[in-house]
C-alpha positions, 0 to 999 in steps of 0.5 A: 501059742500059735504064731504067724508069719507076714514078710513086709518091705523093707526087710520087716516082718510081722509076727501075729501071736496068738495065746489061747484063752485057757493059758489067759484065764490061768495067767488071770488066777495066778494075777489074782492069787498074787494080788487079792491080798491088797484088794479091799471090798466091802463085806469081805476081810481083806485078801477074801474077796472071791475073784468074781466079786472083784471082777465085779467091782472093778471090771472083767479085765482087771487082771488082764494088764498082769496076765499079758505081762506074764504071758507076752514075754515068753509067748514073743520068745518062742514066736521068734524062734518058731519064725526061724527069722534073724530078728535084729530090732525090738518089736513094736507091739500092736494089741489086737486082742486083749479082752477077758475070756478070749485068746490074747492076739498081738502083732509084733513088728520086727526088723530082720537082718538084711541080706547083703549084695557085695561089691568089689572088696579085693584089691582096694586102695585107700590112702593111710598116714604112714607111722612115724614118730617126730621129734615132737611126738618124742618131747610131748611123750616125755613131757607127759612122763615128767608131768606124771611124776611131778610134784606140788609145791606151794608157792610164795612171794608172787602172784597166780600165773598160767599153769599154776593150781589156785586154792579158792573160795568163790560165791556166785550171784545173778541179778545180786541173788545166789544160785544153786551150786554157785558157792563152795569154799577150799576148791582147786583150779588149775589155771588155763584148764578152762574148767570154769566159766570162760573168762573166770580163770583169765580173770584170776591171773596176777591175784595175790594170796589172800586177794579177794576179788569179783569176776563178771563172767556170762554163762553159755547159751548153751548151758546144762542149767537152763535158768543160768544159760546166757546170764550174766554172773558175779563170782566173789572169789578169794585166793588162799593159796597158790601151788605149781608142779615142780617138774623132775629134770630129765636126765639119767636119774630120772630114766633110772627112777621111771623106767628099767634103763640106766641112762636117758638115751636108752629110756627114750629109744625105748619110748620112741620104740613103744611110740613107734609100735602104738602108731603102727597099730593105729596106722593099721586100725585106720586102713582096715576102718577105711577099707572097710568103708570103701567096701560098704560103699561097693556093696548094697543093702537096704537097713530097716529104721528099726534096726538103726533105732535098736543099735543106737539105743543100745549105744546109749545104753552103753553111754549111760553105763560108762557115765555110771562108771565115772559117777553119773547117771544118765538122768543126771547127764540129760537134765546137764545137758538139756537133752532128751532120751529121744534126742540122745537116740537121734544123735546116735543114729548116724554111727548106729547106721555105719557100725551096722553096714560095716559088721553086715558087710564083714559078715558077708565076706567071711561068708563069702569067703568061708572064713570061720573061727577054728579051735585054735583061734577060739582058745587063743581068745579064751587065753586073752580073757583068762589073762586079762581077768585074772582067771582060769581058762576053764573058768572063762569057758564055765562063764560063756554061755552058748550064745556068748560061744556063738557071737565070739566065733561070728567076731573072730570071723569078722576079723578074719575078713578085716585081715583079708581085706587088708592082705588084699589092698593095693 
């Protein structure tokens, strides 16, 4: 394999990769051996037709696609290493020559890591609200603790009201016709949660157990299921039961049950201290972000669109993994929202660009200030990871590859750059 590199404008480069004809022929032979048992040629037993006969019947390039798929990934990886470029995008491949009996020649256009010209990054001034815990903050946190320790109790002798949990059956129709997903039994719905279509929960308020009622609602124009978007619907509902949350009293007994403290006042003081610590950390993060943003504004760099595209695609992939952890596939999400993959990627591009700019500037600051991760920094990080995953430090180190360790070092250097911005800020 040979590779030539052509630098292009806007931090792009073109790698011209040539895979010799003899390697291509060997890959075609492997493809023939792999696929011969699936090919039928009249006059030959299945899997016994000679390669030349198959090429005569189906064309000389019959095995070329498999050969390209076999050879190109490794050839591209080797070309990237040989080029010495710091490539920051997936390649755009242009097949210049893919022909039986000849070398494979492709052009791979890639984005190269941009250089950053730093502006002012020391002595920056930003406005960030100070960390403080208000009475309202404390009250909300205590209410959350009450909610978490509430018990659900059946209700009798009164109508459904805001905040209750309704136990219901429902059957929806549009123009008198039932639709897919519009019917369910023994469902629960917290009134006021806005979990259902606007107007549904409001119209249930005042219903009594055993009562049936028709609710008139309209699906929103941007509803995921396009056949229902903007349509008027009628839901026939039956209220089978009502339950409500009974919140525990905020007293010494409650404090002793949910914490290590014996009195409510001690518990409140602890909750307030933890809230303050959380808000201080949030304020620090907000200040770091604001300082980094200002350092980016003062810097100059030319970020190639391909780099932004690749970052946005990675973010969509991460989003898909988070959805999967919640029991939903990305394909389902796109169907419900009516979005396509290109639209989803486009939606992430602004955030992707900002993330790239911030990272590049912080890396440049770390480089300018000779900020590096020490062995002590790495050991501390390994210790944190070991505690997080319940593993031994040596096990963590075994799982960490060379590239993983390199990325960790760079991440720690970037954090040191953030610390420097914070320490030098006015």
